[in-house]
N, C-alpha and C positions, 0 to 999 in steps of 0.2 A: 972332198973338203967345202967347197964353197956349195954346195948344196945341202952339207949337213948345217953351216953355220945360216942359210935361210930357211928351212926350218926351227933351228933352235931360236931363230927371231921372230919367226913369227908365233912361234910359241907362248914366249915371252910376253908377246903382247895380246895376244887370246887370254894367259893368266891375267894382265895386269888389267883388258877389260873384264874382265869376271870380277877381279876384287872390286873394280871400278862398281860393277852391277849390283854386284852384293852390298856393298856401303848406300849406292844411291836405297837398292831397295829396300834397307835395313830405315833409311831416313822417313821413307813413306807411310803414312800411318795407316794401319791393319784395316782391313775391312770388317774386320768385329767391330773394330771402336768407332766406324762412321757408321754399324747400326745401330751400336747404344746411344753414341751422338744425336741420333734421326728420330728416336722413341722418346727424346725427352716432349719434343710437341703434341703427342696424345697425352703425356700426361698434363699440359695443360687444358687440354680439350678434356679432361677427366676434369679437372676444380671446374671447370665453366659447369659442367653435368652434374657436378656435387654442388653446385650453387643452385643449380636450377630444380633439382630434384628438391633440394632445402625450401625454398621459394612454393614448390608445388606442395609441398607437405603444409607449409605453415599458410597455405592459404586453405589445403582440405582440413584443419584445423578449424578455422577460423566458420568456414560454410559449417562443418559441425555442431561449431557453438550455436550458431545461429542457429540450424536446425534443432537441438537439442533445447534452446528457447521456446522456440512456435510449439513445441511440441510439450513444455510444462507449462504453457499459459491454456493451451488445449485441454490439460490435463488440469488445472486448476480453476478455468472459469466455466462455471456451469452451461453457462448456453452455448458455448462453442460443442457442446454435446448433441450428437446426429438426432434430431426430430424425427425426421421425414426420412421412411423407411423406403424409398423409393431412391434416391440419393446418397445410402447409406455405404454403398461402394464408393464413392466419390470423396478424394481428400478435401476437405477444406480449404480453401487459399489462404496465403499468408493476410491479403488484401481484407477476407472476410474476418480472422481469427483478430485481425489487429482493430477491427471495429465492433467488435462482440466485446472485446479485453475494454475497449474504451468504457465501450458503454454499461457493463458491469461493473465497472470503478464509479461511474457518474449515480450507478443504482446504491452503490454504496457509500456512496457519498452524501446520498438524501436520508438511506436508513439511521446512518451517522448525525444527522442533521435531528430526525426526528427521537430517534434516542437522549441526545443533546434534551430537547425540548422535553419530553418525556421526567427526565432527572430531574429538571427545571422542574415540575409539577409535584413530585414526588418532594420533593426539597420544600414548599410552600408549604405541602400538607403534613411535613415533620415540624412544620415550625406553629404552625397552628394549635398539632396536638400538645406540642410543649406548652402552649401559652394557654389551652385548655388545662392541662392538667396541674399547670403553676395555680389556677384558679382554684380548680376542685380543692388541692392542698390547702390552702387558703381557709377556704369554706370549713374545711375539716378541722385542721388547726384551730380554727375559731369555734366548735362547735364541741371539740375536747377542751378549750380553754374554759368556757361556760357553758355548760351543759345543760344548763337552768333558764338561762336569759332566751326568752322571746318566746318560749313555751307557750303553744296554744295562741299567741295573742296572733297570729297571720292567719287570715279566715281564707278561705275559697275565691272568695271573689277579691281580694285581693291576689292572689297569684294567677288570675283569670286576666285580670287588669293588668299586670306585669306581661305576660304572654300576648294579651291584645297589642300591647304599646310598642312592643316589637315586632309583631307582624305586620301591622297597620305601619309600622316606619318601612319595614323592606317590599312592601306591596306598595306603597308611592312611588320607589322607587323603580319596581318591579314592572309599577304600571306605566311610567314615562321610559321606559328601555324598551321594552317590546313590542316586537310587530309583528302581527298576525295576518298579513298579505299572504304568506303560505308556507306552507311546513319547514320547508328549508331556510325559509328565513323566520320564521320562531325558533326553531333550534341552535341558530345561531345567534339571533336574539340573547336566547337565556345564556347560551354558554357564555360569553360578552358580560351579560348581567351578574353573572354568578363569581367569574375574576374579577370584578371590577365591585361590588358591592355588597360580595360576600367573605371579604378576606376577615380575618381575625382581629384584623385591630379597627375593620369596620364595624365588625360585630359587638367588639366588645364598647366599644363609643357608643353603640346604639341601644345595651342594656345598662351601660352606667347612667344613659340619658333618661330612659326611663322608671330605672329606680329612683333618678336624686325625684322625680315628677310625682311618681308612688310616693315616696315618703314624705314631700312635700304637702299630697292630698292628708296621709294620716296623720302628720303633727304637724 
């Protein structure tokens, strides 16, 4: 009986120990849960990788945009086309592309200024033609209003005197303005004289002055 009681006591102790061990084990986190918590760190690394990848993509887009800009300049600027076949296989550097673009823009500015000067000259010509048109219209109207007035009264000599007076006045200014040191200087002086002394208003003043002079001689 004593041995039986002793074995029963030991069995009770072992049972309680197992029960306690089971309870303690149930309170310990699962190994899988530990692994799950541990995988949160790679998620943070993945977020960093995403940011790094986004930054890389943005930088690549920027580089692509710059490259496209240089390619567009080479396509637009005529001077960027290769002329030397010995270097046709070589790609133009960015510095050369920019310099050729600057030179081409400066060329376009000069051409624009030249065209503006030509437009200004054409406007002057148009103004002169308008003045001549008005004068001829007045002459035609005067003849239509008085078709017989002055008919056969003006001789060729008078007409020549009018022409001579106009030419004499022009030659005086021409002779005073023209230099014949060289052909280049002669050409420059002629154009300068035309711009200064052959303006429509100037010619009109000369003609009126000559006509008044001839009229005073006739009457």
